[in-house]
Biotite code that builds the C-alpha atoms (Angstrom):
import biotite.structure as struc

atoms = struc.array([
    struc.Atom([-2.758, 2.068, 33.037], chain_id="A", res_id=1, res_name="MET", atom_name="CA", element="C"),
    struc.Atom([-4.246, 5.554, 32.551], chain_id="A", res_id=2, res_name="SER", atom_name="CA", element="C"),
    struc.Atom([-5.750, 6.738, 29.254], chain_id="A", res_id=3, res_name="ASP", atom_name="CA", element="C"),
    struc.Atom([-2.725, 9.032, 28.659], chain_id="A", res_id=4, res_name="SER", atom_name="CA", element="C"),
    struc.Atom([-0.285, 6.164, 29.220], chain_id="A", res_id=5, res_name="GLU", atom_name="CA", element="C"),
    struc.Atom([-2.282, 3.950, 26.842], chain_id="A", res_id=6, res_name="GLU", atom_name="CA", element="C"),
    struc.Atom([-2.337, 6.696, 24.199], chain_id="A", res_id=7, res_name="ASP", atom_name="CA", element="C"),
    struc.Atom([1.459, 6.962, 24.424], chain_id="A", res_id=8, res_name="SER", atom_name="CA", element="C"),
    struc.Atom([1.695, 3.551, 22.921], chain_id="A", res_id=9, res_name="HIS", atom_name="CA", element="C"),
    struc.Atom([-0.340, 4.553, 19.849], chain_id="A", res_id=10, res_name="ASP", atom_name="CA", element="C"),
    struc.Atom([1.731, 5.888, 16.955], chain_id="A", res_id=11, res_name="ARG", atom_name="CA", element="C"),
    struc.Atom([0.572, 7.507, 13.733], chain_id="A", res_id=12, res_name="GLN", atom_name="CA", element="C"),
    struc.Atom([2.516, 6.964, 10.577], chain_id="A", res_id=13, res_name="LEU", atom_name="CA", element="C"),
    struc.Atom([2.054, 8.521, 7.173], chain_id="A", res_id=14, res_name="LYS", atom_name="CA", element="C"),
    struc.Atom([2.349, 5.888, 4.397], chain_id="A", res_id=15, res_name="ILE", atom_name="CA", element="C"),
    struc.Atom([2.257, 7.078, 0.807], chain_id="A", res_id=16, res_name="VAL", atom_name="CA", element="C"),
    struc.Atom([1.479, 4.794, -2.161], chain_id="A", res_id=17, res_name="VAL", atom_name="CA", element="C"),
    struc.Atom([2.895, 5.919, -5.456], chain_id="A", res_id=18, res_name="ILE", atom_name="CA", element="C"),
    struc.Atom([3.413, 4.510, -8.986], chain_id="A", res_id=19, res_name="GLY", atom_name="CA", element="C"),
    struc.Atom([1.853, 4.507, -12.450], chain_id="A", res_id=20, res_name="ASP", atom_name="CA", element="C"),
    struc.Atom([-1.829, 4.568, -13.021], chain_id="A", res_id=21, res_name="GLY", atom_name="CA", element="C"),
    struc.Atom([-3.589, 1.182, -13.285], chain_id="A", res_id=22, res_name="ALA", atom_name="CA", element="C"),
    struc.Atom([-0.834, -0.660, -11.450], chain_id="A", res_id=23, res_name="CYS", atom_name="CA", element="C"),
    struc.Atom([-3.198, -1.373, -8.564], chain_id="A", res_id=24, res_name="GLY", atom_name="CA", element="C"),
    struc.Atom([-2.414, 1.283, -5.943], chain_id="A", res_id=25, res_name="LYS", atom_name="CA", element="C"),
    struc.Atom([-6.036, 1.976, -5.019], chain_id="A", res_id=26, res_name="THR", atom_name="CA", element="C"),
    struc.Atom([-6.834, -1.773, -4.996], chain_id="A", res_id=27, res_name="SER", atom_name="CA", element="C"),
    struc.Atom([-3.837, -2.319, -2.675], chain_id="A", res_id=28, res_name="LEU", atom_name="CA", element="C"),
    struc.Atom([-4.885, 0.454, -0.300], chain_id="A", res_id=29, res_name="ALA", atom_name="CA", element="C"),
    struc.Atom([-8.548, -0.604, -0.335], chain_id="A", res_id=30, res_name="THR", atom_name="CA", element="C"),
    struc.Atom([-7.697, -4.268, 0.206], chain_id="A", res_id=31, res_name="ARG", atom_name="CA", element="C"),
    struc.Atom([-5.557, -3.314, 3.226], chain_id="A", res_id=32, res_name="PHE", atom_name="CA", element="C"),
    struc.Atom([-7.919, -0.735, 4.755], chain_id="A", res_id=33, res_name="ALA", atom_name="CA", element="C"),
    struc.Atom([-11.284, -2.388, 3.999], chain_id="A", res_id=34, res_name="GLN", atom_name="CA", element="C"),
    struc.Atom([-10.454, -5.972, 2.995], chain_id="A", res_id=35, res_name="GLU", atom_name="CA", element="C"),
    struc.Atom([-12.266, -5.450, -0.270], chain_id="A", res_id=36, res_name="ALA", atom_name="CA", element="C"),
    struc.Atom([-11.418, -5.589, -3.958], chain_id="A", res_id=37, res_name="PHE", atom_name="CA", element="C"),
    struc.Atom([-13.171, -3.679, -6.777], chain_id="A", res_id=38, res_name="GLY", atom_name="CA", element="C"),
    struc.Atom([-13.168, -5.347, -10.146], chain_id="A", res_id=39, res_name="LYS", atom_name="CA", element="C"),
    struc.Atom([-13.735, -2.203, -12.111], chain_id="A", res_id=40, res_name="GLN", atom_name="CA", element="C"),
    struc.Atom([-10.827, 0.164, -12.570], chain_id="A", res_id=41, res_name="TYR", atom_name="CA", element="C"),
    struc.Atom([-11.437, 3.750, -11.697], chain_id="A", res_id=42, res_name="LYS", atom_name="CA", element="C"),
    struc.Atom([-8.520, 6.232, -11.889], chain_id="A", res_id=43, res_name="GLN", atom_name="CA", element="C"),
    struc.Atom([-7.707, 8.134, -8.750], chain_id="A", res_id=44, res_name="THR", atom_name="CA", element="C"),
    struc.Atom([-7.729, 11.900, -9.446], chain_id="A", res_id=45, res_name="ILE", atom_name="CA", element="C"),
    struc.Atom([-5.488, 13.659, -6.937], chain_id="A", res_id=46, res_name="GLY", atom_name="CA", element="C"),
    struc.Atom([-5.535, 11.773, -3.634], chain_id="A", res_id=47, res_name="LEU", atom_name="CA", element="C"),
    struc.Atom([-7.523, 9.132, -1.723], chain_id="A", res_id=48, res_name="ASP", atom_name="CA", element="C"),
    struc.Atom([-7.005, 8.844, 2.006], chain_id="A", res_id=49, res_name="PHE", atom_name="CA", element="C"),
    struc.Atom([-7.488, 5.790, 4.299], chain_id="A", res_id=50, res_name="PHE", atom_name="CA", element="C"),
    struc.Atom([-6.959, 5.075, 7.979], chain_id="A", res_id=51, res_name="LEU", atom_name="CA", element="C"),
    struc.Atom([-6.118, 1.630, 9.408], chain_id="A", res_id=52, res_name="LYS", atom_name="CA", element="C"),
    struc.Atom([-5.054, 0.575, 12.871], chain_id="A", res_id=53, res_name="ARG", atom_name="CA", element="C"),
    struc.Atom([-2.676, -2.356, 13.172], chain_id="A", res_id=54, res_name="ILE", atom_name="CA", element="C"),
    struc.Atom([-0.811, -4.026, 16.035], chain_id="A", res_id=55, res_name="SER", atom_name="CA", element="C"),
    struc.Atom([2.907, -4.821, 16.059], chain_id="A", res_id=56, res_name="LEU", atom_name="CA", element="C"),
    struc.Atom([4.870, -7.083, 18.430], chain_id="A", res_id=57, res_name="PRO", atom_name="CA", element="C"),
    struc.Atom([5.253, -5.654, 21.881], chain_id="A", res_id=58, res_name="GLY", atom_name="CA", element="C"),
    struc.Atom([1.566, -4.709, 22.060], chain_id="A", res_id=59, res_name="ASN", atom_name="CA", element="C"),
    struc.Atom([2.383, -1.610, 19.952], chain_id="A", res_id=60, res_name="LEU", atom_name="CA", element="C"),
    struc.Atom([-0.695, -0.079, 18.319], chain_id="A", res_id=61, res_name="ASN", atom_name="CA", element="C"),
    struc.Atom([-0.052, 1.917, 15.125], chain_id="A", res_id=62, res_name="VAL", atom_name="CA", element="C"),
    struc.Atom([-2.486, 3.940, 13.064], chain_id="A", res_id=63, res_name="THR", atom_name="CA", element="C"),
    struc.Atom([-1.462, 4.115, 9.452], chain_id="A", res_id=64, res_name="LEU", atom_name="CA", element="C"),
    struc.Atom([-2.547, 7.086, 7.320], chain_id="A", res_id=65, res_name="GLN", atom_name="CA", element="C"),
    struc.Atom([-2.508, 5.672, 3.816], chain_id="A", res_id=66, res_name="VAL", atom_name="CA", element="C"),
    struc.Atom([-2.257, 8.255, 1.035], chain_id="A", res_id=67, res_name="TRP", atom_name="CA", element="C"),
    struc.Atom([-3.144, 6.803, -2.327], chain_id="A", res_id=68, res_name="ASP", atom_name="CA", element="C"),
    struc.Atom([-1.715, 9.210, -4.903], chain_id="A", res_id=69, res_name="ILE", atom_name="CA", element="C"),
    struc.Atom([-3.130, 9.247, -8.453], chain_id="A", res_id=70, res_name="GLY", atom_name="CA", element="C"),
    struc.Atom([-0.761, 7.806, -11.097], chain_id="A", res_id=71, res_name="GLY", atom_name="CA", element="C"),
    struc.Atom([-1.307, 10.719, -13.462], chain_id="A", res_id=72, res_name="GLN", atom_name="CA", element="C"),
    struc.Atom([0.153, 13.264, -11.047], chain_id="A", res_id=73, res_name="THR", atom_name="CA", element="C"),
    struc.Atom([3.893, 12.585, -11.629], chain_id="A", res_id=74, res_name="LEU", atom_name="CA", element="C"),
    struc.Atom([5.250, 16.064, -12.072], chain_id="A", res_id=75, res_name="GLY", atom_name="CA", element="C"),
    struc.Atom([2.041, 17.666, -10.765], chain_id="A", res_id=76, res_name="GLY", atom_name="CA", element="C"),
    struc.Atom([2.103, 20.732, -8.621], chain_id="A", res_id=77, res_name="LYS", atom_name="CA", element="C"),
    struc.Atom([0.823, 19.000, -5.471], chain_id="A", res_id=78, res_name="MET", atom_name="CA", element="C"),
    struc.Atom([2.842, 15.811, -5.655], chain_id="A", res_id=79, res_name="LEU", atom_name="CA", element="C"),
    struc.Atom([5.816, 17.002, -3.614], chain_id="A", res_id=80, res_name="ASP", atom_name="CA", element="C"),
    struc.Atom([3.407, 18.230, -0.907], chain_id="A", res_id=81, res_name="LYS", atom_name="CA", element="C"),
    struc.Atom([1.633, 14.800, -0.813], chain_id="A", res_id=82, res_name="TYR", atom_name="CA", element="C"),
    struc.Atom([4.867, 12.829, -0.259], chain_id="A", res_id=83, res_name="VAL", atom_name="CA", element="C"),
    struc.Atom([6.629, 15.344, 1.986], chain_id="A", res_id=84, res_name="TYR", atom_name="CA", element="C"),
    struc.Atom([7.061, 14.104, 5.528], chain_id="A", res_id=85, res_name="GLY", atom_name="CA", element="C"),
    struc.Atom([5.996, 10.522, 4.762], chain_id="A", res_id=86, res_name="ALA", atom_name="CA", element="C"),
    struc.Atom([7.375, 7.918, 7.176], chain_id="A", res_id=87, res_name="HIS", atom_name="CA", element="C"),
    struc.Atom([6.953, 5.156, 4.644], chain_id="A", res_id=88, res_name="GLY", atom_name="CA", element="C"),
    struc.Atom([6.420, 4.829, 0.927], chain_id="A", res_id=89, res_name="VAL", atom_name="CA", element="C"),
    struc.Atom([5.144, 1.956, -1.174], chain_id="A", res_id=90, res_name="LEU", atom_name="CA", element="C"),
    struc.Atom([6.525, 2.198, -4.708], chain_id="A", res_id=91, res_name="LEU", atom_name="CA", element="C"),
    struc.Atom([4.124, 0.110, -6.700], chain_id="A", res_id=92, res_name="VAL", atom_name="CA", element="C"),
    struc.Atom([4.297, -1.412, -10.203], chain_id="A", res_id=93, res_name="TYR", atom_name="CA", element="C"),
    struc.Atom([2.420, -4.083, -12.172], chain_id="A", res_id=94, res_name="ASP", atom_name="CA", element="C"),
    struc.Atom([4.458, -7.177, -12.817], chain_id="A", res_id=95, res_name="ILE", atom_name="CA", element="C"),
    struc.Atom([2.568, -7.696, -16.103], chain_id="A", res_id=96, res_name="THR", atom_name="CA", element="C"),
    struc.Atom([3.319, -4.107, -17.305], chain_id="A", res_id=97, res_name="ASN", atom_name="CA", element="C"),
    struc.Atom([6.987, -3.497, -18.014], chain_id="A", res_id=98, res_name="TYR", atom_name="CA", element="C"),
    struc.Atom([6.412, 0.193, -18.592], chain_id="A", res_id=99, res_name="GLN", atom_name="CA", element="C"),
    struc.Atom([5.154, 0.623, -15.009], chain_id="A", res_id=100, res_name="SER", atom_name="CA", element="C"),
    struc.Atom([8.470, -0.836, -13.879], chain_id="A", res_id=101, res_name="PHE", atom_name="CA", element="C"),
    struc.Atom([10.608, 1.325, -16.069], chain_id="A", res_id=102, res_name="GLU", atom_name="CA", element="C"),
    struc.Atom([8.837, 4.419, -14.772], chain_id="A", res_id=103, res_name="ASN", atom_name="CA", element="C"),
    struc.Atom([9.872, 3.603, -11.230], chain_id="A", res_id=104, res_name="LEU", atom_name="CA", element="C"),
    struc.Atom([13.095, 5.542, -11.714], chain_id="A", res_id=105, res_name="GLU", atom_name="CA", element="C"),
    struc.Atom([11.090, 8.752, -12.291], chain_id="A", res_id=106, res_name="ASP", atom_name="CA", element="C"),
    struc.Atom([8.843, 8.083, -9.308], chain_id="A", res_id=107, res_name="TRP", atom_name="CA", element="C"),
    struc.Atom([11.849, 7.355, -7.023], chain_id="A", res_id=108, res_name="PHE", atom_name="CA", element="C"),
    struc.Atom([13.727, 10.489, -8.249], chain_id="A", res_id=109, res_name="SER", atom_name="CA", element="C"),
    struc.Atom([10.608, 12.600, -7.507], chain_id="A", res_id=110, res_name="MET", atom_name="CA", element="C"),
    struc.Atom([10.389, 11.055, -4.073], chain_id="A", res_id=111, res_name="LEU", atom_name="CA", element="C"),
    struc.Atom([14.044, 11.825, -3.241], chain_id="A", res_id=112, res_name="LYS", atom_name="CA", element="C"),
    struc.Atom([13.685, 15.394, -4.496], chain_id="A", res_id=113, res_name="LYS", atom_name="CA", element="C"),
    struc.Atom([10.512, 16.027, -2.502], chain_id="A", res_id=114, res_name="ALA", atom_name="CA", element="C"),
    struc.Atom([12.129, 14.836, 0.736], chain_id="A", res_id=115, res_name="ASN", atom_name="CA", element="C"),
    struc.Atom([15.474, 16.621, 0.377], chain_id="A", res_id=116, res_name="GLU", atom_name="CA", element="C"),
    struc.Atom([14.572, 19.171, 3.039], chain_id="A", res_id=117, res_name="GLU", atom_name="CA", element="C"),
    struc.Atom([12.483, 16.904, 5.184], chain_id="A", res_id=118, res_name="SER", atom_name="CA", element="C"),
    struc.Atom([13.663, 15.824, 8.692], chain_id="A", res_id=119, res_name="ASP", atom_name="CA", element="C"),
    struc.Atom([11.993, 12.453, 7.973], chain_id="A", res_id=120, res_name="ILE", atom_name="CA", element="C"),
    struc.Atom([13.628, 10.130, 5.428], chain_id="A", res_id=121, res_name="GLN", atom_name="CA", element="C"),
    struc.Atom([10.994, 7.529, 4.564], chain_id="A", res_id=122, res_name="PRO", atom_name="CA", element="C"),
    struc.Atom([11.357, 3.766, 4.536], chain_id="A", res_id=123, res_name="VAL", atom_name="CA", element="C"),
    struc.Atom([10.660, 2.729, 0.944], chain_id="A", res_id=124, res_name="VAL", atom_name="CA", element="C"),
    struc.Atom([9.322, -0.622, -0.195], chain_id="A", res_id=125, res_name="SER", atom_name="CA", element="C"),
    struc.Atom([9.187, -1.810, -3.780], chain_id="A", res_id=126, res_name="LEU", atom_name="CA", element="C"),
    struc.Atom([5.888, -3.552, -4.386], chain_id="A", res_id=127, res_name="ILE", atom_name="CA", element="C"),
    struc.Atom([5.376, -5.884, -7.346], chain_id="A", res_id=128, res_name="GLY", atom_name="CA", element="C"),
    struc.Atom([1.595, -6.131, -7.611], chain_id="A", res_id=129, res_name="ASN", atom_name="CA", element="C"),
    struc.Atom([-0.637, -8.702, -9.437], chain_id="A", res_id=130, res_name="LYS", atom_name="CA", element="C"),
    struc.Atom([1.233, -11.878, -8.570], chain_id="A", res_id=131, res_name="ILE", atom_name="CA", element="C"),
    struc.Atom([-2.052, -13.677, -9.198], chain_id="A", res_id=132, res_name="ASP", atom_name="CA", element="C"),
    struc.Atom([-1.203, -13.116, -12.881], chain_id="A", res_id=133, res_name="MET", atom_name="CA", element="C"),
    struc.Atom([2.222, -14.730, -12.700], chain_id="A", res_id=134, res_name="GLU", atom_name="CA", element="C"),
    struc.Atom([1.613, -16.382, -16.062], chain_id="A", res_id=135, res_name="HIS", atom_name="CA", element="C"),
    struc.Atom([1.544, -12.902, -17.663], chain_id="A", res_id=136, res_name="MET", atom_name="CA", element="C"),
    struc.Atom([4.653, -11.538, -15.885], chain_id="A", res_id=137, res_name="ARG", atom_name="CA", element="C"),
    struc.Atom([6.829, -9.235, -17.993], chain_id="A", res_id=138, res_name="THR", atom_name="CA", element="C"),
    struc.Atom([9.130, -8.016, -15.269], chain_id="A", res_id=139, res_name="VAL", atom_name="CA", element="C"),
    struc.Atom([11.543, -10.731, -14.124], chain_id="A", res_id=140, res_name="LYS", atom_name="CA", element="C"),
    struc.Atom([12.067, -11.127, -10.371], chain_id="A", res_id=141, res_name="ALA", atom_name="CA", element="C"),
    struc.Atom([15.783, -10.517, -10.692], chain_id="A", res_id=142, res_name="ASP", atom_name="CA", element="C"),
    struc.Atom([15.167, -7.033, -12.127], chain_id="A", res_id=143, res_name="LYS", atom_name="CA", element="C"),
    struc.Atom([12.921, -6.282, -9.169], chain_id="A", res_id=144, res_name="HIS", atom_name="CA", element="C"),
    struc.Atom([15.615, -7.538, -6.708], chain_id="A", res_id=145, res_name="GLN", atom_name="CA", element="C"),
    struc.Atom([18.342, -5.553, -8.459], chain_id="A", res_id=146, res_name="ARG", atom_name="CA", element="C"),
    struc.Atom([16.338, -2.349, -8.225], chain_id="A", res_id=147, res_name="PHE", atom_name="CA", element="C"),
    struc.Atom([15.825, -2.957, -4.524], chain_id="A", res_id=148, res_name="CYS", atom_name="CA", element="C"),
    struc.Atom([19.514, -3.630, -3.860], chain_id="A", res_id=149, res_name="GLN", atom_name="CA", element="C"),
    struc.Atom([20.722, -0.570, -5.839], chain_id="A", res_id=150, res_name="GLU", atom_name="CA", element="C"),
    struc.Atom([18.330, 1.698, -3.910], chain_id="A", res_id=151, res_name="ASN", atom_name="CA", element="C"),
    struc.Atom([18.268, 0.039, -0.457], chain_id="A", res_id=152, res_name="SER", atom_name="CA", element="C"),
    struc.Atom([14.486, -0.799, -0.700], chain_id="A", res_id=153, res_name="LEU", atom_name="CA", element="C"),
    struc.Atom([12.373, -3.461, 1.003], chain_id="A", res_id=154, res_name="ILE", atom_name="CA", element="C"),
    struc.Atom([11.370, -6.068, -1.537], chain_id="A", res_id=155, res_name="SER", atom_name="CA", element="C"),
    struc.Atom([7.792, -7.336, -1.644], chain_id="A", res_id=156, res_name="GLN", atom_name="CA", element="C"),
    struc.Atom([5.356, -9.071, -4.011], chain_id="A", res_id=157, res_name="PHE", atom_name="CA", element="C"),
    struc.Atom([1.602, -8.901, -3.465], chain_id="A", res_id=158, res_name="VAL", atom_name="CA", element="C"),
    struc.Atom([-1.825, -9.507, -5.048], chain_id="A", res_id=159, res_name="SER", atom_name="CA", element="C"),
    struc.Atom([-4.371, -6.813, -4.235], chain_id="A", res_id=160, res_name="ALA", atom_name="CA", element="C"),
    struc.Atom([-6.958, -9.087, -5.900], chain_id="A", res_id=161, res_name="LYS", atom_name="CA", element="C"),
    struc.Atom([-6.464, -12.193, -3.695], chain_id="A", res_id=162, res_name="THR", atom_name="CA", element="C"),
    struc.Atom([-5.095, -10.303, -0.633], chain_id="A", res_id=163, res_name="GLY", atom_name="CA", element="C"),
    struc.Atom([-1.813, -12.280, -0.787], chain_id="A", res_id=164, res_name="ASP", atom_name="CA", element="C"),
    struc.Atom([0.825, -10.502, 1.406], chain_id="A", res_id=165, res_name="SER", atom_name="CA", element="C"),
    struc.Atom([-1.085, -7.176, 1.331], chain_id="A", res_id=166, res_name="VAL", atom_name="CA", element="C"),
    struc.Atom([-1.312, -6.819, 5.095], chain_id="A", res_id=167, res_name="TYR", atom_name="CA", element="C"),
    struc.Atom([2.309, -7.966, 5.354], chain_id="A", res_id=168, res_name="LEU", atom_name="CA", element="C"),
    struc.Atom([3.612, -5.222, 2.986], chain_id="A", res_id=169, res_name="CYS", atom_name="CA", element="C"),
    struc.Atom([2.149, -2.450, 5.231], chain_id="A", res_id=170, res_name="PHE", atom_name="CA", element="C"),
    struc.Atom([3.169, -4.273, 8.418], chain_id="A", res_id=171, res_name="GLN", atom_name="CA", element="C"),
    struc.Atom([6.750, -4.707, 7.322], chain_id="A", res_id=172, res_name="ARG", atom_name="CA", element="C"),
    struc.Atom([7.101, -1.049, 6.441], chain_id="A", res_id=173, res_name="VAL", atom_name="CA", element="C"),
    struc.Atom([5.541, 0.070, 9.776], chain_id="A", res_id=174, res_name="ALA", atom_name="CA", element="C"),
    struc.Atom([7.746, -2.361, 11.698], chain_id="A", res_id=175, res_name="ALA", atom_name="CA", element="C"),
    struc.Atom([10.871, -1.081, 9.876], chain_id="A", res_id=176, res_name="GLU", atom_name="CA", element="C"),
    struc.Atom([9.968, 2.559, 10.594], chain_id="A", res_id=177, res_name="ILE", atom_name="CA", element="C"),
    struc.Atom([9.580, 1.833, 14.304], chain_id="A", res_id=178, res_name="LEU", atom_name="CA", element="C"),
    struc.Atom([12.467, -0.536, 14.613], chain_id="A", res_id=179, res_name="GLY", atom_name="CA", element="C"),
    struc.Atom([10.325, -3.553, 15.430], chain_id="A", res_id=180, res_name="VAL", atom_name="CA", element="C"),
    struc.Atom([11.468, -7.061, 14.423], chain_id="A", res_id=181, res_name="LYS", atom_name="CA", element="C"),
    struc.Atom([8.861, -9.406, 12.983], chain_id="A", res_id=182, res_name="LEU", atom_name="CA", element="C"),
    struc.Atom([9.512, -13.155, 13.579], chain_id="A", res_id=183, res_name="ASN", atom_name="CA", element="C"),
    struc.Atom([8.927, -15.796, 10.953], chain_id="A", res_id=184, res_name="LYS", atom_name="CA", element="C"),
    struc.Atom([5.597, -16.944, 12.424], chain_id="A", res_id=185, res_name="ALA", atom_name="CA", element="C"),
    struc.Atom([4.217, -13.325, 12.338], chain_id="A", res_id=186, res_name="GLU", atom_name="CA", element="C"),
    struc.Atom([5.360, -12.928, 8.715], chain_id="A", res_id=187, res_name="ILE", atom_name="CA", element="C"),
    struc.Atom([3.753, -16.210, 7.637], chain_id="A", res_id=188, res_name="GLU", atom_name="CA", element="C"),
    struc.Atom([0.539, -15.284, 9.340], chain_id="A", res_id=189, res_name="GLN", atom_name="CA", element="C"),
    struc.Atom([0.407, -11.971, 7.521], chain_id="A", res_id=190, res_name="SER", atom_name="CA", element="C"),
    struc.Atom([0.911, -13.615, 4.140], chain_id="A", res_id=191, res_name="GLN", atom_name="CA", element="C"),
    struc.Atom([-2.564, -15.211, 4.251], chain_id="A", res_id=192, res_name="ARG", atom_name="CA", element="C"),
    struc.Atom([-4.611, -15.118, 1.127], chain_id="A", res_id=193, res_name="ILE", atom_name="CA", element="C"),
    struc.Atom([-8.043, -13.600, 1.448], chain_id="A", res_id=194, res_name="VAL", atom_name="CA", element="C"),
    struc.Atom([-10.640, -15.816, -0.191], chain_id="A", res_id=195, res_name="LYS", atom_name="CA", element="C"),
    struc.Atom([-14.115, -14.514, -0.859], chain_id="A", res_id=196, res_name="ALA", atom_name="CA", element="C"),
    struc.Atom([-17.064, -16.892, -0.849], chain_id="A", res_id=197, res_name="GLU", atom_name="CA", element="C"),
    struc.Atom([-19.069, -16.891, -4.060], chain_id="A", res_id=198, res_name="LEU", atom_name="CA", element="C"),
    struc.Atom([-22.789, -16.725, -3.671], chain_id="A", res_id=199, res_name="VAL", atom_name="CA", element="C"),
    struc.Atom([-25.324, -17.574, -6.348], chain_id="A", res_id=200, res_name="ASP", atom_name="CA", element="C"),
    struc.Atom([-28.479, -15.452, -6.120], chain_id="A", res_id=201, res_name="TYR", atom_name="CA", element="C"),
    struc.Atom([-31.787, -16.264, -7.841], chain_id="A", res_id=202, res_name="PRO", atom_name="CA", element="C"),
    struc.Atom([-32.391, -14.146, -10.864], chain_id="A", res_id=203, res_name="GLN", atom_name="CA", element="C"),
    struc.Atom([-35.233, -12.214, -9.185], chain_id="A", res_id=204, res_name="ASP", atom_name="CA", element="C"),
    struc.Atom([-33.152, -11.427, -6.144], chain_id="A", res_id=205, res_name="GLU", atom_name="CA", element="C"),
    struc.Atom([-29.824, -9.634, -5.589], chain_id="A", res_id=206, res_name="GLY", atom_name="CA", element="C"),
    struc.Atom([-27.395, -9.102, -2.801], chain_id="A", res_id=207, res_name="PRO", atom_name="CA", element="C"),
    struc.Atom([-28.501, -6.522, -0.194], chain_id="A", res_id=208, res_name="ILE", atom_name="CA", element="C"),
    struc.Atom([-26.552, -3.402, -1.009], chain_id="A", res_id=209, res_name="ARG", atom_name="CA", element="C"),
    struc.Atom([-24.414, -2.174, 1.821], chain_id="A", res_id=210, res_name="GLN", atom_name="CA", element="C"),
    struc.Atom([-24.199, 1.579, 1.972], chain_id="A", res_id=211, res_name="GLU", atom_name="CA", element="C"),
    struc.Atom([-21.654, 1.779, 4.807], chain_id="A", res_id=212, res_name="ASN", atom_name="CA", element="C"),
    struc.Atom([-18.874, -0.405, 3.435], chain_id="A", res_id=213, res_name="ASN", atom_name="CA", element="C"),
    struc.Atom([-16.407, 2.480, 3.029], chain_id="A", res_id=214, res_name="HIS", atom_name="CA", element="C"),
    struc.Atom([-16.057, 3.448, 6.649], chain_id="A", res_id=215, res_name="GLN", atom_name="CA", element="C"),
    struc.Atom([-12.249, 3.156, 6.511], chain_id="A", res_id=216, res_name="SER", atom_name="CA", element="C"),
    struc.Atom([-12.039, 5.691, 3.684], chain_id="A", res_id=217, res_name="LYS", atom_name="CA", element="C"),
    struc.Atom([-11.847, 9.128, 5.151], chain_id="A", res_id=218, res_name="ILE", atom_name="CA", element="C"),
    struc.Atom([-11.862, 11.581, 2.210], chain_id="A", res_id=219, res_name="CYS", atom_name="CA", element="C"),
    struc.Atom([-11.133, 12.027, -1.424], chain_id="A", res_id=220, res_name="SER", atom_name="CA", element="C"),
    struc.Atom([-9.265, 15.142, -2.500], chain_id="A", res_id=221, res_name="VAL", atom_name="CA", element="C"),
    struc.Atom([-9.784, 16.255, -6.044], chain_id="A", res_id=222, res_name="GLN", atom_name="CA", element="C"),
])
């Protein structure tokens, strides 16, 4: 197979992550793109941008452009331009923060308005994040499912902290966009929980700092 033929099997998809601030959008994008989780919360101002290549059934290689949009920009001047032309959208809320769920109506309305004149109508998935904090849940699962049914959304629950179903949520959206069917085994494999090994360092030593651990992150737009 020539290089040009091989390139023809590589697709690029724009995936936009939106929702209230502090609901875990950046943690979700970072966990997916870099398989990392930051404990300290830092608000995204404007836009963060990630690239990640994944494989779908049929030996289909797909590069996802993940646009992590700051939660404070609802109604902002650039927001419609950020979401315009997206192939897929992750509509994220925090299952322990009921307000973040209530505000989904505003985010979804903004999304529909921004794409009124676009030739691409995005596949939208509702993402309930922080399922590792199930004991603090304030949004009942039936409310989540009802919102999905009323708006024809893909329903997913994830934990950006543990990695539970994070890869799957991006994989399912990409597969839906391209009309690829995932079988049960592929879905179960993508639901794996990422477990980090804890290391105890002597007090006079520390972990070697890695300066190049953000190679997946392309740019940050202020």
